[in-house]
C-alpha positions in Angstrom: 34.0 -12.4 22.6 35.2 -14.2 25.8 31.6 -14.6 26.6 29.6 -17.6 25.3 28.1 -17.0 21.7 24.5 -17.7 23.1 25.0 -14.8 26.1 26.7 -11.9 23.3 23.5 -10.1 22.4 22.1 -10.0 25.8 25.4 -8.5 27.3 25.4 -6.2 24.4 21.9 -4.9 25.0 23.3 -4.3 28.8 26.0 -2.3 27.4 23.7 -0.5 25.5 21.5 0.5 28.1 23.9 1.7 30.6 24.9 4.4 27.5 28.2 5.6 26.7 30.8 6.0 29.4 30.9 10.0 29.7 32.3 11.3 32.7 31.7 15.2 32.2 32.7 16.0 35.5 36.5 14.4 35.0 39.6 16.6 34.9 41.0 15.4 31.6 44.7 15.3 31.6 46.8 17.0 29.0 49.4 15.3 26.9 52.1 16.4 24.6 51.8 16.5 20.9 54.6 18.2 19.1 54.9 21.7 20.7 51.5 22.0 22.0 49.4 20.2 24.9 46.2 18.9 24.1 43.4 17.2 26.1 39.8 15.6 25.4 37.3 18.2 24.6 34.3 17.6 26.9 32.1 19.4 24.3 32.4 16.0 22.2 29.9 14.4 24.2 27.3 16.8 23.2 28.3 16.4 19.9 28.2 12.5 19.9 25.9 11.5 22.6 25.0 8.0 21.3 28.6 6.2 20.9 31.5 8.3 21.9 32.8 7.1 25.2 35.9 7.7 27.4 38.0 5.5 29.7 39.4 7.4 32.9 41.7 4.5 33.5 43.5 4.4 29.9 42.7 7.8 29.2 41.5 6.7 25.7 38.5 7.6 23.6 36.1 4.6 22.3 33.3 3.9 19.7 30.9 2.0 21.9 29.5 0.2 18.7 32.6 -0.9 17.2 33.6 -1.8 20.7 30.3 -4.1 20.8 30.1 -5.1 17.2 33.6 -5.5 16.0 35.0 -8.6 14.3 36.3 -11.2 16.4 40.1 -10.7 15.4 41.4 -12.3 18.6 45.1 -10.7 19.6 45.1 -8.5 16.7 44.8 -4.5 17.6 42.1 -2.5 15.9 39.8 -3.8 13.2 38.1 -2.7 10.1 34.9 -1.5 12.1 34.9 1.9 10.3 35.6 0.1 7.0 32.5 -2.1 7.9 30.5 0.4 8.6 30.9 2.5 5.6 30.3 -0.9 3.7 27.2 -1.2 5.5 26.2 1.9 5.2 26.5 1.7 1.5 24.4 -1.4 1.1 21.6 0.3 3.4 21.5 3.1 1.3 21.4 1.2 -2.0 18.2 -0.5 -0.2 16.7 2.8 1.0 17.2 4.0 -2.4 15.6 1.3 -4.3 12.6 1.6 -1.9 12.0 5.1 -2.1 11.9 4.9 -6.1 9.2 2.0 -6.0 7.4 3.8 -3.3 7.2 6.9 -5.7 6.3 4.9 -8.6 3.5 3.0 -7.0 5.4 -0.3 -7.8 5.1 -3.6 -6.2 8.2 -5.1 -4.4 7.8 -8.8 -4.2 8.5 -11.4 -6.8 7.0 -14.6 -7.5 10.2 -16.3 -7.0 13.4 -13.9 -5.3 15.8 -17.0 -5.5 18.9 -16.4 -7.2 18.4 -18.2 -10.5 14.9 -17.1 -10.5 13.9 -15.0 -13.6 11.1 -13.3 -11.8 12.7 -11.8 -8.7 10.3 -8.8 -8.1 11.3 -5.0 -8.7 13.1 -4.5 -5.6 15.8 -7.0 -6.2 15.8 -6.2 -9.8 16.5 -2.4 -9.2 19.0 -3.3 -7.0 20.9 -5.3 -9.5 20.3 -2.7 -12.0 22.0 -0.1 -9.5 24.7 -2.3 -8.8 25.4 -2.6 -12.8 25.8 1.4 -13.1 27.9 1.6 -9.9 30.9 -0.5 -9.4 31.1 0.0 -5.6 27.7 -0.6 -5.2 27.9 -4.1 -6.9 31.4 -5.1 -4.9 29.9 -4.0 -1.4 26.4 -4.4 -1.6 26.1 -7.8 -3.7 29.3 -9.4 -4.3 31.1 -9.2 -0.9 28.2 -8.8 1.5 27.7 -11.6 4.3 24.8 -14.0 3.6 23.0 -12.6 6.3 23.7 -9.0 5.7 22.7 -8.1 2.0 19.8 -6.1 3.5 17.3 -7.3 0.6 15.4 -9.8 2.5 11.2 -9.4 2.6 11.6 -8.4 6.4 14.4 -5.6 5.6 12.0 -4.3 2.8 9.0 -4.0 5.2 11.0 -2.3 7.8 12.5 0.4 5.4 8.9 1.0 3.9 7.5 1.5 7.5 10.3 3.7 8.4 9.7 5.7 5.4 5.9 5.9 6.5 6.7 7.1 9.8 9.0 9.8 8.8 6.5 11.0 6.2 3.8 11.3 8.8 6.2 13.1 10.7 6.9 15.5 8.4 3.2 16.0 7.8 2.7 16.6 11.3 5.5 19.1 11.7 4.0 21.1 8.9 0.5 20.9 10.5 2.0 22.1 13.9 -1.4 23.1 15.9 -3.6 24.0 13.2 -6.9 22.8 12.6 -7.4 19.7 10.3 -9.9 17.4 8.7 -9.7 13.6 8.1 -11.2 12.4 4.7 -11.5 8.9 4.8 -13.2 6.7 1.8 -13.5 2.8 1.1 -11.8 1.6 -2.0 -10.6 -1.8 -3.3 -7.6 -3.1 -4.7 -6.9 -5.5 -7.4 -7.6 -8.4 -5.4 -11.0 -7.1 -4.6 -10.4 -6.5 -0.9 -11.8 -3.5 0.7 -9.1 -1.0 1.6 -9.8 2.3 3.8 -8.1 5.4 2.4 -7.0 8.1 4.6 -6.3 11.7 3.5 -5.5 14.9 6.0 -6.4 18.1 4.8 -5.1 21.4 6.5 -4.2 24.9 5.7 -0.6 25.6 6.0 0.9 28.7 7.1 1.3 30.4 3.7 -2.7 30.0 3.6 -2.6 27.1 1.0 -5.0 24.2 1.4 -2.8 21.1 1.7 -4.3 17.5 1.2 -1.7 14.8 2.2 -2.3 11.1 1.3 -1.7 9.1 4.7 -2.3 5.7 3.4 -4.5 2.5 3.5 -5.9 0.5 6.4 -7.6 -3.1 5.8 -11.1 -1.8 7.1 -14.4 -1.5 5.5 -16.8 -0.5 8.4 -16.3 3.2 9.0 -19.9 3.6 10.5 -20.5 0.7 12.6 -21.8 1.4 16.1 -19.6 -0.4 18.1 -16.2 -0.9 16.2 -16.5 1.7 13.3 -14.0 4.4 12.9 -16.5 7.3 13.5 -17.3 5.6 17.0 -13.4 5.0 17.9 -12.5 8.6 16.7 -15.4 10.4 19.0 -14.0 8.4 22.0 -10.6 10.1 21.6 -12.1 13.1 21.2 -15.7 14.0 21.4 -15.6 17.4 20.1 -14.6 15.9 16.4 -17.3 16.7 14.0 -18.5 13.9 11.4 -19.8 14.6 8.1 -20.9 11.9 5.9 -20.3 12.3 2.1 -23.2 14.1 0.8 -23.1 12.6 -3.0 -23.0 9.2 -0.9 -26.2 10.2 0.8 -27.8 11.3 -2.4 -27.1 8.1 -4.1 -28.2 5.9 -1.3 -31.1 7.8 -0.6 -32.2 7.6 -4.7 -31.4 3.7 -4.8 -33.6 3.4 -1.5 -36.6 5.2 -2.5 -36.5 3.8 -5.9 -36.3 0.2 -4.4 -39.5 1.4 -2.7 -41.0 1.0 -6.0 -42.1 -2.7 -6.8 -40.8 -2.6 -10.5 -37.5 -0.8 -9.9 -36.9 -3.1 -7.0 -37.4 -6.0 -9.1 -34.8 -4.4 -11.5 -32.0 -4.2 -9.1 -32.8 -7.9 -8.0 -32.7 -9.5 -11.2 -29.6 -7.5 -12.1 -28.1 -8.9 -9.1 -28.7 -12.4 -10.1 -27.5 -11.8 -13.5 -24.3 -10.7 -12.3 -24.1 -13.5 -9.7 -24.8 -15.6 -12.5 -22.5 -14.3 -15.5 -19.8 -14.3 -12.9 -20.4 -17.4 -10.9 -16.9 -18.7 -12.6 -13.8 -17.9 -14.1 -14.8 -19.6 -17.5 -18.1 -17.7 -17.6 -16.3 -14.3 -17.2 -13.7 -15.3 -19.7 -16.5 -16.3 -22.2 -18.2 -13.0 -21.6 -14.8 -10.9 -22.3 -14.2 -13.0 -25.4 -17.8 -12.4 -26.8 -17.9 -8.9 -26.1 -14.8 -8.4 -27.8 -15.9 -10.0 -30.9 -19.0 -7.8 -30.7 -17.1 -4.8 -30.4 -14.7 -5.3 -33.3 -18.1 -6.4 -35.4 -19.7 -2.9 -34.2 -16.3 -1.1 -34.9 -16.2 -2.4 -38.7 -19.7 -1.4 -39.3 -18.9 2.2 -37.9 -21.3 1.7 -35.1 -19.0 2.4 -32.5 -16.2 5.2 -32.7 -12.7 4.0 -32.1 -9.9 6.1 -30.1 -7.8 6.6 -26.7 -9.6 4.8 -23.6 -12.6 3.8 -25.6 -13.9 0.2 -26.0 -11.7 -1.2 -23.2 -12.1 -4.7 -22.1 -14.7 -5.1 -19.2 -17.0 -7.2 -17.4 -20.2 -6.9 -15.4 -19.7 -4.8 -12.4 -21.2 -5.9 -9.2 -23.5 -3.1 -7.3 -22.6 -2.5 -3.7 -24.6 -0.3 -1.3 -21.5 1.1 0.4 -19.9 2.1 -2.7 -21.9 5.0 -4.1 -22.1 5.2 -8.0 -21.8 1.1 -8.1 -25.2 0.7 -9.1 -24.9 3.0 -12.2 -22.0 1.3 -13.2 -23.7 -2.0 -12.5 -26.7 -0.7 -15.0 -24.2 0.8 -17.7 -22.3 -2.3 -18.0 -25.3 -4.5 -18.4 -26.9 -2.2 -21.0 -23.7 -2.0 -23.2 -23.2 -5.8 -22.8 -26.8 -6.9 -23.2 -26.5 -8.8 -26.1 -23.3 -10.7 -24.6 -25.2 -11.8 -21.6 -28.1 -13.1 -23.6 -25.7 -15.4 -25.3 -24.1 -16.4 -22.4 -27.6 -17.2 -20.6 -28.6 -18.8 -23.7 -25.5 -21.1 -23.4 -26.1 -21.9 -19.9 -29.8 -23.0 -20.6 -28.4 -25.4 -23.4 -25.1 -26.8 -21.6 -25.7 -26.3 -18.0 -24.2 -28.8 -15.5 -27.8 -29.5 -13.8 -31.2 -28.8 -14.1 -31.4 -25.7 -11.6 -28.8 -23.8 -13.7 -30.7 -24.4 -16.7 -34.0 -23.4 -15.4 -32.4 -20.2 -13.7 -31.0 -19.2 -17.0 -34.3 -19.8 -18.7 -36.3 -17.4 -16.4 -33.6 -15.1 -16.5 -33.7 -15.0 -20.3 -37.5 -14.5 -20.3 -37.3 -11.8 -17.4 -34.4 -9.4 -18.7 -35.8 -9.3 -22.3 -39.3 -8.1 -21.1 -40.0 -4.4 -22.0 -40.7 -3.6 -18.3 -36.9 -4.7 -17.7 -35.6 -2.9 -20.6 -37.7 0.1 -20.0 -36.4 0.3 -16.1 -33.0 -0.5 -16.9 -32.5 2.6 -19.2 -34.9 4.9 -17.1 -32.6 4.2 -13.7 -29.5 4.5 -15.8 -30.1 7.8 -16.6 -31.5 8.8 -13.3 -28.3 7.7 -11.7 -26.2 8.9 -14.5 -27.3 12.7 -13.7 -26.8 11.8 -9.7 -23.4 10.3 -10.3 -22.3 13.8 -11.8 
């Protein structure tokens, strides 16, 4: 504390880099305690290698962490370093427990507004408050008396704890795996924001002969097979002995779609379907209209018992967009269009009458004529049946 405040952290780092003073070869003197002579035990250095240090001059044991980070109490001896460490550990454990709970449940952390007076602070801060309400010591230590910059609840702290949990989880998996052979399962998925994510799962056989699959996480990547930057290329650079096996169901689906598109009528079908999806989903307003009209039609068909009701049936839906890198997406697109066909006709008719410009009205008119033709409807049901088989 005698140094300038701006230099203290650098000085602390210098002390930490030197590591604790542990003179193993020193002849530790004996002192009389009651009727016995006692001396420092050298084995304690092995038991506490990171913080225990010994002063030869003073023949006194110190805690390096307490020495470097104790409060500035000037001439007063001692301090509340150990008490502060216990309180810090309590706050840290509370934050870690909340992070672990949210990770297990797959829940989001952040809130829209994390200020103290906010009604939507997010799951992490709300869970911290709930824990404190049911544990008076946590409430006093973690929330009431914690320094403003040491509450361990900031977004950076949340991310850091999650990263540490990820690191420790992967280490446990690696230790269980040992030097056995393993395979990596990789697929592309999309989150709720429609951003592409790459999922990574590791599969291996444990020592008991059980096939184990462990989910390692997500990565923001969509190109798994690119010639220069793809994941396959990167892995083969690290280990040229790796075997790469493409998803056979994926290959079958892409092959069928590619072959089908060689037929002019089927190629026209997919082209028209793509245009319809783009036109209907061109704005949030149109998508909302589709959902509203479809909900009304579902209610009507339920009332006249053309549809059966039950759990997971007749859920709110919208037109699905096909993607060549997502097997089964073409089938999903055709299914959604077939089930919402009358709703799509209504929306296109609305665009034809109320379109903001002539181009939109002309496009809607062409689509109405095209998708209501016998050829389009026949090919729609034909491909829907074929892709249903391959999807299974």
